[in-house]
LOMAR-429324 format. One line per 8 residues: for each residue z, x, y of N, C-alpha, C. Coordinates in nm, 2 decimals, padded with zeros to 4 digits, always signed. Each point is the difference from the previous one (the first is absolute). Example, Ala and Ser with C-alpha at 12.3 -4.5 7.8 and 13.67 -1.06 7.14 Angstrom:
+00.78/+01.32/-00.57/+00.00/-00.09/+00.12/+00.00/+00.09/+00.12; -00.07/-00.04/+00.11/+00.00/+00.09/+00.11/+00.08/-00.08/+00.11
This chain:
+00.00/+00.07/-00.11/+00.01/-00.07/+00.11/-00.02/+00.06/+00.13; -00.09/+00.01/+00.08/+00.01/+00.07/+00.13/+00.11/-00.01/+00.09; +00.03/+00.09/+00.07/+00.12/-00.01/+00.08/-00.06/-00.02/+00.15; +00.07/-00.09/+00.07/-00.06/-00.05/+00.13/+00.09/+00.10/+00.09; -00.07/+00.06/+00.10/+00.07/+00.08/+00.09/-00.01/-00.08/+00.13; +00.13/-00.03/+00.06/+00.01/-00.07/+00.14/+00.02/+00.10/+00.09; -00.10/+00.02/+00.11/+00.03/+00.09/+00.11/+00.05/-00.08/+00.12; +00.13/+00.02/+00.05/+00.04/-00.07/+00.12/-00.01/+00.09/+00.10
-00.02/-00.05/+00.12/-00.01/+00.07/+00.11/+00.14/+00.10/+00.05; -00.02/+00.11/+00.03/+00.11/+00.07/+00.03/+00.07/-00.05/+00.12; +00.15/+00.01/+00.02/+00.05/-00.05/+00.11/-00.02/+00.07/+00.12; -00.08/-00.04/+00.09/-00.06/+00.05/+00.12/+00.02/-00.10/+00.11; +00.07/+00.04/+00.11/+00.01/-00.09/+00.12/-00.12/+00.02/+00.09; -00.06/-00.12/+00.04/-00.11/+00.01/+00.09/+00.04/-00.09/+00.12; +00.01/+00.04/+00.10/+00.01/-00.05/+00.14/-00.08/+00.02/+00.11; -00.01/-00.09/+00.08/-00.08/+00.00/+00.13/+00.10/+00.02/+00.12
+00.00/+00.13/+00.06/+00.10/+00.04/+00.09/-00.06/+00.01/+00.13; +00.07/+00.00/+00.11/-00.07/-00.01/+00.14/+00.07/+00.15/+00.07; -00.10/+00.06/+00.08/+00.05/+00.11/+00.08/+00.11/-00.05/+00.10; +00.08/+00.08/+00.01/+00.10/-00.03/+00.10/+00.01/+00.10/+00.12; -00.01/+00.12/-00.03/-00.02/+00.11/+00.11/-00.07/+00.13/-00.09; -00.04/+00.09/+00.09/-00.06/+00.13/-00.02/+00.07/+00.12/+00.07; +00.01/+00.11/-00.06/+00.07/+00.10/+00.06/-00.09/+00.14/-00.07; -00.04/+00.09/+00.11/-00.05/+00.14/-00.04/+00.12/+00.09/-00.03
+00.01/+00.02/-00.12/+00.10/+00.11/-00.04/-00.03/+00.14/+00.05; -00.12/+00.02/-00.02/-00.08/+00.11/+00.07/-00.13/-00.03/+00.06; -00.08/+00.08/+00.05/-00.13/-00.03/+00.03/-00.09/-00.06/-00.12; +00.02/+00.05/-00.10/-00.09/-00.02/-00.11/+00.06/-00.10/-00.13; +00.14/-00.04/+00.04/+00.07/-00.10/-00.10/+00.05/-00.11/+00.07; -00.05/-00.12/-00.04/+00.03/-00.13/+00.06/+00.07/-00.09/-00.08; +00.13/-00.04/+00.05/+00.08/-00.08/-00.10/-00.03/-00.15/+00.05; -00.02/-00.08/-00.10/-00.02/-00.14/+00.02/+00.10/-00.07/-00.07
+00.07/-00.09/+00.09/+00.12/-00.07/-00.06/-00.06/-00.16/-00.01; +00.02/-00.03/-00.12/-00.02/-00.13/-00.07/+00.11/-00.10/-00.01; -00.02/-00.11/+00.04/+00.11/-00.10/-00.03/-00.04/-00.14/-00.06; +00.11/-00.08/-00.02/-00.02/-00.14/-00.05/+00.10/-00.02/-00.11; +00.01/-00.11/-00.03/+00.09/-00.06/-00.09/-00.01/+00.07/-00.14; -00.14/+00.02/-00.03/-00.04/+00.06/-00.13/+00.07/+00.13/-00.03; +00.06/+00.06/+00.10/+00.06/+00.14/+00.00/+00.10/-00.01/-00.12; +00.06/-00.10/+00.00/+00.13/-00.01/-00.07/-00.03/+00.00/-00.16
-00.13/-00.04/-00.02/-00.04/+00.01/-00.14/-00.03/+00.15/-00.06; +00.02/+00.09/+00.09/-00.02/+00.14/-00.03/+00.13/+00.07/-00.03; +00.10/-00.08/-00.01/+00.14/+00.06/-00.01/+00.03/+00.09/-00.12; -00.08/+00.00/-00.11/+00.01/+00.06/-00.12/-00.08/+00.13/+00.00; -00.06/+00.03/+00.11/-00.10/+00.13/+00.01/+00.08/+00.10/+00.08; -00.05/+00.12/-00.02/+00.06/+00.12/+00.08/-00.09/+00.07/+00.08; +00.04/+00.05/+00.11/-00.09/+00.08/+00.09/-00.06/+00.14/-00.08; -00.10/+00.01/+00.04/-00.08/+00.15/-00.08/-00.07/-00.05/-00.08
-00.01/-00.12/-00.05/-00.09/-00.03/-00.11/-00.14/-00.07/+00.07; -00.10/+00.01/-00.06/-00.15/-00.05/+00.04/+00.01/-00.15/+00.00; -00.08/-00.04/+00.10/-00.04/-00.14/-00.01/-00.15/-00.03/+00.02; -00.06/-00.11/-00.02/-00.14/-00.03/+00.05/+00.00/-00.09/+00.10; -00.07/+00.04/+00.10/-00.02/-00.06/+00.13/-00.14/-00.08/+00.01; +00.00/-00.11/+00.04/-00.13/-00.08/+00.01/-00.03/-00.05/+00.13; -00.12/+00.07/+00.05/-00.04/-00.02/+00.12/-00.10/-00.11/+00.00; +00.02/-00.11/+00.08/-00.10/-00.12/+00.00/-00.12/+00.04/+00.07
-00.13/-00.06/-00.07/-00.12/+00.02/+00.07/+00.00/-00.05/+00.15; -00.09/+00.06/+00.08/+00.01/-00.04/+00.13/-00.05/-00.17/+00.03; +00.10/-00.05/+00.06/-00.02/-00.15/+00.04/+00.07/-00.09/-00.10; +00.06/+00.06/-00.12/+00.10/-00.08/-00.10/+00.13/-00.01/+00.07; +00.06/-00.12/-00.02/+00.14/-00.02/+00.05/+00.08/+00.00/-00.11; -00.01/+00.03/-00.12/+00.07/+00.01/-00.13/-00.05/+00.10/-00.10; +00.10/+00.03/-00.09/-00.04/+00.10/-00.09/+00.00/-00.06/-00.13; -00.12/+00.03/-00.09/-00.02/-00.04/-00.14/+00.04/+00.11/-00.08
+00.12/-00.02/-00.07/+00.03/+00.12/-00.09/-00.07/-00.01/-00.14; -00.02/+00.11/-00.06/-00.05/-00.02/-00.14/+00.09/-00.07/-00.10; -00.07/-00.06/-00.10/+00.08/-00.07/-00.09/+00.00/+00.07/-00.15; +00.09/-00.03/-00.08/+00.01/+00.07/-00.12/-00.05/-00.08/-00.12; -00.12/+00.05/-00.04/-00.05/-00.09/-00.13/-00.05/+00.09/-00.10; +00.04/-00.06/-00.12/-00.03/+00.09/-00.14/+00.04/+00.15/+00.01; +00.10/+00.03/+00.04/+00.07/+00.13/+00.01/-00.06/+00.10/+00.12; -00.06/-00.06/+00.09/-00.04/+00.09/+00.13/-00.01/-00.09/+00.12
+00.01/+00.08/+00.10/-00.01/-00.07/+00.14/-00.12/-00.01/+00.03; -00.04/-00.12/+00.05/-00.13/-00.05/+00.03/-00.01/-00.01/+00.17; -00.09/+00.07/+00.06/-00.01/-00.02/+00.15/-00.07/-00.11/+00.05; +00.03/-00.05/+00.11/-00.07/-00.12/+00.04/-00.14/+00.03/+00.04; -00.09/-00.12/+00.01/-00.16/+00.05/+00.05/+00.00/+00.07/+00.13; -00.11/+00.06/+00.02/-00.04/+00.10/+00.10/+00.04/-00.05/+00.16; -00.02/-00.15/+00.02/-00.01/-00.05/+00.12/+00.16/+00.00/+00.06; +00.10/-00.01/-00.10/+00.14/+00.00/+00.05/+00.08/+00.12/-00.06
-00.08/+00.08/-00.08/+00.07/+00.11/-00.06/+00.05/+00.11/+00.10; +00.14/+00.02/-00.02/+00.07/+00.09/+00.11/-00.04/+00.14/-00.05; +00.02/+00.09/+00.11/+00.00/+00.16/-00.02/+00.15/+00.03/-00.05; -00.02/+00.07/-00.12/+00.13/+00.02/-00.07/+00.02/+00.16/+00.01; +00.12/+00.05/+00.06/+00.05/+00.13/+00.00/+00.13/+00.03/-00.06; +00.03/+00.11/-00.02/+00.13/+00.03/-00.08/+00.08/+00.08/+00.13; +00.12/-00.06/+00.01/+00.10/+00.07/+00.10/+00.14/+00.00/-00.03; +00.08/+00.09/+00.05/+00.14/+00.01/-00.04/+00.08/-00.08/+00.08
+00.10/-00.06/-00.06/+00.11/-00.10/+00.05/+00.09/+00.11/+00.08; -00.01/+00.02/+00.13/+00.09/+00.11/+00.06/+00.13/-00.06/+00.02; +00.03/-00.13/+00.03/+00.12/-00.05/+00.02/+00.01/-00.16/+00.00; +00.11/-00.04/-00.04/+00.01/-00.15/-00.02/+00.15/-00.05/+00.07; -00.01/-00.09/+00.10/+00.13/-00.04/+00.06/+00.00/-00.15/-00.03; +00.08/-00.04/-00.11/+00.01/-00.13/-00.04/+00.07/-00.10/+00.10; +00.10/+00.08/+00.07/+00.09/-00.08/+00.11/-00.10/-00.04/+00.10; -00.10/+00.09/+00.07/-00.08/-00.03/+00.09/-00.14/-00.07/-00.04
+00.00/+00.00/-00.15/-00.13/-00.05/-00.06/-00.11/+00.07/+00.05; +00.00/+00.14/+00.01/-00.10/+00.09/+00.02/-00.05/+00.11/-00.09; -00.13/+00.02/-00.02/-00.04/+00.09/-00.10/-00.08/+00.11/+00.09; +00.01/+00.13/-00.03/-00.05/+00.11/+00.08/-00.12/+00.06/-00.10; -00.12/+00.01/+00.08/-00.10/+00.09/-00.07/-00.07/+00.09/+00.11; +00.01/+00.14/-00.05/-00.04/+00.10/+00.08/-00.16/+00.03/-00.05; -00.09/+00.00/+00.12/-00.15/+00.04/-00.02/-00.04/+00.12/+00.05; -00.06/+00.08/-00.07/-00.07/+00.11/+00.06/-00.12/-00.06/+00.07
-00.02/+00.03/+00.15/-00.10/-00.06/+00.05/-00.11/+00.11/+00.04; -00.12/-00.04/-00.04/-00.12/+00.09/+00.04/-00.13/-00.08/+00.05; +00.05/-00.08/+00.10/-00.11/-00.10/+00.07/-00.05/-00.10/-00.10; -00.12/-00.03/+00.02/-00.05/-00.11/-00.09/-00.07/+00.06/-00.11; +00.03/+00.11/-00.06/-00.07/+00.05/-00.10/+00.03/-00.06/-00.13; +00.12/-00.06/-00.01/+00.03/-00.07/-00.12/+00.07/-00.15/+00.04; -00.01/-00.10/-00.09/+00.04/-00.11/+00.04/+00.15/-00.04/+00.02; +00.07/+00.08/-00.07/+00.16/-00.01/+00.02/+00.04/+00.06/+00.13
-00.07/+00.11/+00.05/+00.04/+00.07/+00.12/-00.06/-00.10/+00.10; -00.12/-00.06/+00.00/-00.06/-00.07/+00.10/+00.08/-00.14/+00.01; +00.05/-00.04/-00.11/+00.09/-00.12/+00.01/+00.12/+00.03/+00.08; +00.07/+00.11/-00.03/+00.12/+00.02/+00.06/+00.00/+00.04/+00.14; -00.10/+00.05/+00.03/-00.03/+00.04/+00.15/-00.01/-00.12/+00.08; -00.07/-00.11/-00.04/-00.04/-00.10/+00.07/+00.10/-00.13/-00.02; +00.09/+00.01/-00.10/+00.08/-00.11/-00.04/+00.09/-00.01/+00.14; +00.02/-00.15/+00.01/+00.10/-00.06/+00.12/+00.09/-00.08/-00.09
+00.14/-00.01/+00.09/+00.09/-00.10/-00.06/-00.08/-00.14/-00.03; +00.05/-00.06/-00.13/-00.06/-00.10/-00.04/-00.12/+00.01/-00.11; -00.06/+00.11/+00.00/-00.11/+00.02/-00.08/+00.06/+00.00/-00.15; -00.07/-00.03/-00.11/+00.04/+00.00/-00.12/-00.03/+00.11/-00.10; +00.09/+00.03/-00.10/-00.04/+00.09/-00.09/+00.05/-00.04/-00.14; -00.07/+00.01/-00.11/+00.05/-00.03/-00.12/+00.07/+00.12/-00.06; +00.10/-00.02/-00.07/+00.08/+00.11/-00.06/+00.04/-00.03/-00.13; -00.02/+00.08/-00.11/+00.03/-00.04/-00.14/+00.07/+00.12/-00.05
+00.12/-00.02/-00.08/+00.07/+00.10/-00.07/+00.06/-00.05/-00.13; +00.04/+00.08/-00.09/+00.06/-00.04/-00.09/+00.14/-00.06/+00.01; +00.04/-00.10/-00.05/+00.13/-00.06/+00.05/+00.13/+00.08/-00.02; +00.00/+00.10/-00.09/+00.09/+00.10/-00.04/-00.02/+00.13/+00.00; +00.05/+00.10/+00.06/-00.04/+00.13/-00.01/+00.12/+00.08/-00.05; -00.03/+00.11/-00.07/+00.10/+00.09/-00.05/+00.06/+00.10/+00.11; +00.07/+00.09/-00.05/+00.04/+00.11/+00.10/-00.12/+00.09/+00.05; -00.01/+00.02/+00.11/-00.13/+00.09/+00.04/+00.00/+00.14/-00.07
+00.12/+00.04/-00.02/+00.00/+00.15/-00.07/+00.12/+00.02/-00.08; +00.02/+00.08/-00.11/+00.11/+00.00/-00.08/+00.11/+00.09/+00.06; +00.11/+00.01/-00.06/+00.11/+00.08/+00.05/-00.04/+00.15/-00.02; +00.02/+00.07/+00.09/-00.03/+00.14/-00.01/+00.10/+00.09/+00.10; +00.00/+00.12/-00.04/+00.07/+00.10/+00.10/-00.08/+00.07/+00.10; -00.13/+00.01/-00.04/-00.10/+00.08/+00.09/-00.13/-00.09/+00.00; -00.07/+00.01/+00.14/-00.10/-00.07/+00.01/-00.10/+00.08/+00.08; -00.14/-00.02/-00.06/-00.11/+00.05/+00.09/-00.08/-00.13/+00.03
-00.03/+00.01/+00.15/-00.08/-00.11/+00.04/-00.12/+00.06/+00.07; -00.12/-00.06/-00.03/-00.11/+00.07/+00.05/-00.10/-00.12/+00.04; -00.05/+00.00/+00.12/-00.11/-00.11/+00.01/-00.06/+00.04/+00.14; -00.11/-00.08/+00.02/-00.09/-00.01/+00.14/+00.07/-00.10/+00.07; -00.07/-00.04/+00.12/+00.05/-00.11/+00.08/+00.00/-00.15/-00.07; -00.10/-00.02/-00.07/+00.02/-00.12/-00.08/+00.10/-00.02/-00.08; +00.07/+00.12/-00.04/+00.12/-00.02/-00.09/+00.13/+00.00/+00.08; -00.01/+00.03/+00.13/+00.12/-00.02/+00.08/+00.09/-00.13/-00.02
-00.06/-00.11/-00.01/+00.08/-00.11/-00.01/+00.10/+00.01/-00.14; -00.06/+00.03/-00.10/+00.08/+00.01/-00.12/+00.10/+00.12/-00.01; -00.06/+00.12/+00.05/+00.08/+00.11/+00.01/+00.13/-00.02/+00.09; -00.03/-00.07/+00.11/+00.10/-00.02/+00.10/+00.11/-00.09/-00.08; -00.04/-00.11/-00.06/+00.10/-00.09/-00.07/+00.08/+00.09/-00.10; -00.06/+00.09/-00.07/+00.07/+00.08/-00.10/+00.10/+00.09/+00.08; -00.04/+00.07/+00.10/+00.10/+00.09/+00.08/+00.12/-00.09/+00.05; -00.03/-00.11/+00.06/+00.09/-00.10/+00.05/+00.11/-00.04/-00.10
-00.04/+00.01/-00.12/+00.10/-00.06/-00.09/+00.05/+00.08/-00.11; -00.05/+00.14/+00.01/+00.07/+00.10/-00.09/+00.14/+00.02/+00.02; +00.07/+00.00/-00.11/+00.16/+00.03/+00.04/+00.04/+00.15/+00.06; +00.10/+00.01/+00.04/+00.03/+00.11/+00.08/+00.02/+00.13/-00.10; +00.03/+00.00/-00.13/-00.01/+00.11/-00.09/-00.12/+00.05/-00.03; -00.12/-00.07/+00.03/-00.13/+00.05/-00.03/-00.04/+00.11/+00.08; -00.07/+00.11/-00.06/-00.05/+00.12/+00.07/-00.16/+00.00/-00.02; -00.07/+00.06/+00.08/-00.15/+00.01/-00.04/-00.07/+00.03/+00.12
-00.14/-00.03/-00.01/-00.10/+00.03/+00.11/-00.10/-00.11/+00.01; -00.03/-00.03/+00.12/-00.11/-00.10/+00.04/-00.11/+00.06/+00.06; -00.12/+00.01/-00.04/-00.11/+00.04/+00.07/-00.11/-00.11/+00.03; +00.02/-00.02/+00.14/-00.08/-00.11/+00.08/-00.12/+00.04/+00.07; -00.13/-00.04/-00.05/-00.12/+00.05/+00.07/-00.04/-00.09/+00.10; -00.01/+00.02/+00.12/-00.05/-00.08/+00.12/-00.12/+00.07/+00.07; -00.08/-00.08/+00.08/-00.09/+00.07/+00.08/+00.05/+00.11/+00.10; +00.12/-00.02/+00.05/+00.04/+00.08/+00.11/+00.14/-00.05/+00.04
+00.05/+00.08/+00.08/+00.16/-00.03/+00.05/+00.02/-00.12/+00.05; -00.10/-00.06/+00.07/+00.02/-00.15/+00.07/+00.02/-00.10/-00.13; -00.03/+00.04/-00.12/+00.02/-00.10/-00.12/+00.11/+00.01/-00.06; +00.09/+00.11/+00.03/+00.14/+00.00/-00.06/+00.09/-00.12/+00.03; +00.07/-00.05/-00.10/+00.08/-00.09/+00.04/+00.13/+00.02/-00.04; +00.10/-00.06/+00.09/+00.15/+00.02/-00.03/+00.05/-00.07/-00.14; +00.05/+00.08/-00.09/+00.02/-00.06/-00.13/+00.18/+00.04/-00.03; +00.06/-00.12/-00.02/+00.15/+00.04/-00.03/+00.02/+00.00/-00.15
+00.08/+00.11/-00.03/+00.05/+00.00/-00.14/+00.14/+00.06/-00.02; +00.07/-00.05/-00.09/+00.15/+00.05/-00.03/-00.02/+00.13/-00.09; -00.12/+00.02/-00.06/-00.01/+00.10/-00.11/-00.03/+00.14/+00.07; +00.02/+00.10/-00.07/+00.00/+00.15/+00.04/-00.16/+00.03/-00.03; -00.09/-00.05/+00.08/-00.13/+00.02/-00.01/-00.09/+00.07/+00.10; -00.06/+00.10/-00.03/-00.06/+00.10/+00.09/-00.14/-00.08/+00.03; -00.03/-00.05/+00.11/-00.11/-00.08/+00.05/-00.08/+00.09/+00.06; -00.14/+00.02/-00.05/-00.08/+00.09/+00.06/-00.14/-00.10/+00.04
-00.05/+00.02/+00.12/-00.11/-00.06/+00.04/-00.11/+00.08/+00.00; -00.11/-00.03/-00.06/-00.12/+00.06/-00.02/-00.11/-00.05/+00.08; -00.07/+00.08/+00.09/-00.10/-00.05/+00.08/-00.13/+00.03/-00.05; -00.07/-00.10/-00.04/-00.15/+00.00/-00.03/-00.08/-00.08/+00.08; -00.09/+00.04/+00.10/-00.06/-00.08/+00.09/-00.11/-00.07/-00.07; -00.05/+00.02/-00.11/-00.08/-00.06/-00.06/+00.02/-00.07/-00.15; +00.09/-00.10/+00.02/+00.05/-00.06/-00.15/-00.12/-00.02/-00.10; +00.06/+00.06/-00.12/-00.08/-00.02/-00.12/-00.09/+00.11/-00.03
+00.01/+00.11/+00.11/-00.08/+00.13/-00.03/+00.11/+00.12/-00.03; -00.05/+00.10/-00.05/+00.09/+00.11/-00.02/+00.11/-00.01/-00.10; +00.07/+00.09/-00.02/+00.10/+00.01/-00.10/+00.16/+00.02/+00.05; +00.02/-00.03/+00.11/+00.11/+00.03/+00.07/+00.13/-00.05/-00.09; -00.01/-00.13/-00.02/+00.11/-00.05/-00.08/+00.03/+00.03/-00.14; -00.11/+00.02/-00.08/+00.04/+00.06/-00.13/+00.03/+00.15/+00.01; -00.04/+00.09/+00.09/+00.04/+00.11/+00.02/+00.15/+00.01/+00.03; +00.03/-00.07/+00.08/+00.14/-00.02/+00.03/+00.10/-00.03/-00.11
-00.06/-00.11/-00.10/+00.07/-00.02/-00.10/+00.03/+00.11/-00.09; -00.11/+00.09/-00.02/+00.03/+00.11/-00.07/+00.08/+00.12/+00.04; +00.04/-00.02/+00.13/+00.12/+00.09/+00.04/+00.14/-00.03/+00.00; +00.01/-00.13/-00.04/+00.13/-00.06/-00.02/+00.04/+00.06/-00.15; +00.14/+00.03/+00.03/+00.07/+00.06/-00.13/+00.07/-00.12/-00.07; -00.04/-00.03/-00.09/+00.05/-00.13/-00.10/+00.13/+00.07/-00.08; +00.08/-00.07/+00.00/+00.14/+00.04/-00.08/-00.04/-00.03/-00.15; +00.05/+00.09/-00.09/+00.00/-00.02/-00.13/+00.04/-00.15/-00.06
-00.05/-00.05/-00.09/+00.05/-00.14/-00.06/+00.12/+00.00/-00.03; +00.05/+00.12/-00.07/+00.13/+00.00/-00.07/+00.10/+00.00/+00.10; -00.03/+00.05/+00.15/+00.12/+00.00/+00.07/+00.01/-00.12/+00.10; -00.12/-00.09/+00.03/+00.01/-00.09/+00.07/-00.10/-00.11/-00.05; +00.04/-00.13/+00.04/-00.10/-00.10/-00.02/-00.10/-00.02/+00.13; -00.13/+00.02/-00.06/-00.11/+00.01/+00.11/-00.07/-00.12/-00.02; -00.06/-00.02/+00.12/-00.11/-00.12/+00.02/-00.08/+00.03/+00.11; -00.13/-00.01/-00.01/-00.11/+00.03/+00.10/-00.07/-00.13/+00.02
-00.02/-00.03/+00.14/-00.09/-00.11/+00.02/-00.11/+00.04/+00.10; -00.12/-00.02/-00.03/-00.12/+00.06/+00.07/-00.10/-00.13/+00.01; -00.07/+00.01/+00.12/-00.10/-00.14/+00.05/-00.08/+00.07/+00.09; -00.12/-00.06/+00.01/-00.09/+00.05/+00.09/-00.14/-00.02/-00.05; -00.08/+00.10/+00.06/-00.15/+00.00/-00.04/-00.02/+00.05/-00.13; -00.10/-00.06/-00.08/-00.01/+00.01/-00.15/-00.01/+00.16/-00.03; -00.08/+00.08/+00.06/-00.03/+00.15/-00.03/+00.12/+00.08/-00.01; +00.08/-00.04/+00.12/+00.12/+00.08/+00.03/+00.11/-00.03/-00.12
+00.00/-00.15/-00.02/+00.11/-00.03/-00.11/-00.05/+00.04/-00.13; -00.12/-00.02/-00.04/-00.05/+00.05/-00.13/+00.04/+00.16/-00.01; -00.01/+00.07/+00.09/+00.02/+00.16/+00.01/+00.15/+00.01/-00.03; +00.09/-00.08/+00.09/+00.15/+00.03/-00.01/+00.05/-00.06/-00.15; -00.06/-00.11/-00.05/+00.02/-00.04/-00.12/-00.01/+00.10/-00.12; -00.13/+00.06/+00.00/-00.03/+00.10/-00.08/+00.10/+00.10/+00.00; +00.03/+00.08/+00.11/+00.07/+00.11/+00.03/+00.14/-00.03/-00.06; +00.05/-00.11/+00.02/+00.15/-00.03/-00.04/+00.00/-00.03/-00.13
-00.08/-00.06/-00.06/-00.01/-00.04/-00.16/-00.02/+00.13/-00.08; -00.12/+00.07/+00.05/-00.03/+00.10/-00.10/+00.06/+00.16/+00.04; +00.02/+00.02/+00.13/+00.07/+00.14/+00.03/+00.15/-00.01/+00.02; +00.03/-00.11/+00.03/+00.16/-00.01/+00.03/+00.08/-00.07/-00.12; -00.07/-00.08/-00.10/+00.05/-00.06/-00.10/+00.08/-00.12/+00.03; -00.04/-00.06/+00.11/+00.06/-00.14/+00.06/-00.04/-00.10/-00.10; +00.09/-00.08/-00.05/-00.03/-00.11/-00.09/-00.04/-00.13/+00.09; -00.04/-00.09/-00.08/-00.05/-00.12/+00.05/+00.13/-00.07/+00.06
+00.09/-00.01/-00.06/+00.12/-00.04/+00.04/+00.05/+00.04/+00.15; -00.03/+00.13/+00.02/+00.04/+00.08/+00.12/-00.11/-00.02/+00.12; -00.11/-00.07/-00.04/-00.10/-00.01/+00.11/-00.06/-00.14/+00.02; -00.01/-00.02/+00.12/-00.09/-00.12/+00.05/-00.10/+00.04/+00.09; -00.12/+00.00/-00.03/-00.11/+00.05/+00.09/-00.10/-00.11/+00.02; -00.04/-00.04/+00.11/-00.09/-00.11/+00.04/-00.11/+00.04/+00.09; -00.12/-00.03/-00.03/-00.11/+00.02/+00.08/-00.02/-00.13/+00.09; +00.04/+00.00/+00.12/-00.01/-00.10/+00.09/-00.15/-00.03/+00.04
-00.08/+00.12/+00.03/-00.13/-00.02/+00.05/-00.08/+00.11/-00.05; -00.14/-00.01/+00.01/-00.10/+00.11/-00.03/-00.08/+00.04/+00.12; +00.00/+00.11/+00.04/-00.08/+00.06/+00.13/-00.14/-00.04/-00.03; -00.04/-00.08/+00.12/-00.14/-00.04/-00.01/-00.05/-00.13/-00.07; +00.10/-00.05/-00.07/-00.02/-00.14/-00.08/+00.09/-00.11/+00.04; -00.07/-00.11/+00.03/+00.09/-00.12/+00.01/+00.09/-00.03/-00.11; +00.09/-00.06/+00.03/+00.11/-00.03/-00.10/-00.05/-00.08/-00.13; -00.08/-00.11/+00.02/-00.04/-00.08/-00.12/-00.10/+00.11/-00.10
-00.06/+00.08/+00.08/-00.08/+00.08/-00.08/+00.06/+00.11/-00.09; +00.12/+00.04/+00.05/+00.08/+00.11/-00.04/+00.10/-00.04/-00.10; +00.05/-00.13/+00.00/+00.13/-00.05/-00.09/-00.01/+00.04/-00.12; -00.12/-00.03/-00.07/+00.00/+00.01/-00.15/+00.01/+00.17/-00.03; -00.06/+00.09/+00.08/-00.01/+00.12/-00.03/+00.14/+00.04/+00.02; +00.08/-00.02/+00.12/+00.14/+00.04/+00.02/+00.09/-00.05/-00.11; -00.03/-00.12/-00.06/+00.10/-00.05/-00.10/-00.03/+00.09/-00.13; -00.11/+00.04/-00.03/-00.03/+00.08/-00.10/+00.06/+00.12/+00.00
+00.00/+00.06/+00.13/+00.07/+00.15/+00.02/+00.14/-00.01/-00.01; +00.06/-00.11/+00.05/+00.15/-00.01/+00.00/+00.04/-00.01/-00.14; -00.09/-00.04/-00.12/+00.05/-00.01/-00.13/-00.06/+00.11/-00.09; -00.05/+00.11/+00.07/-00.06/+00.12/-00.07/+00.10/+00.11/-00.02
């Protein structure tokens, strides 16, 4: 007798939120504050995790989310299909009913950047996240954090939440001094800002990772979180796994974007690299 497999939709919260206000954290980083009663539905999620944002087509006054059918998410038809991008939940204030998303802005060259720059209070944005998220990182004594400007939201959350006993190094690559952000941490972290005026090019970040002295596994619990451009993250992952004997449990490495390629075109390749 054949076994019937029932595939139910994963627990995902989909809400249409409204822009409350905007703030430039740096010239190239724009914080968009979203609000609405729907914020309370995200009480089970933690800052630092990724969400999907849904930008409505021009002229649309609502957002049509994909539906879950036969084990897969199905997008709406082209006329109402929103632009979908992946962003980090920077912060969540349930008391104020506010959600904070940080956008690296680079003019109209990308739909998310263009939307963030043009957005005004009252504009809508769709947000989808898993209803429950685990801890962002495991317990450890020593951390190495490495990433470019796109990773600043998640790396900032990690730095802000690390306990005081933690030691380690944070390597943060930005285009220049004007893009450095104030980040508070209780941990004993050495924070180094690396300046690369041409994001996605060169080997600055991976070279600096190679300069970090990683403690022996037997002396301290170690954890490394790296995120940013695909080629840089691939090089960092290979170095740590093959030359430093870092185990998969000690490393999270995420390719957020690929130089010269739009997100929807590089997503599959980046996913494959993350699991190589």
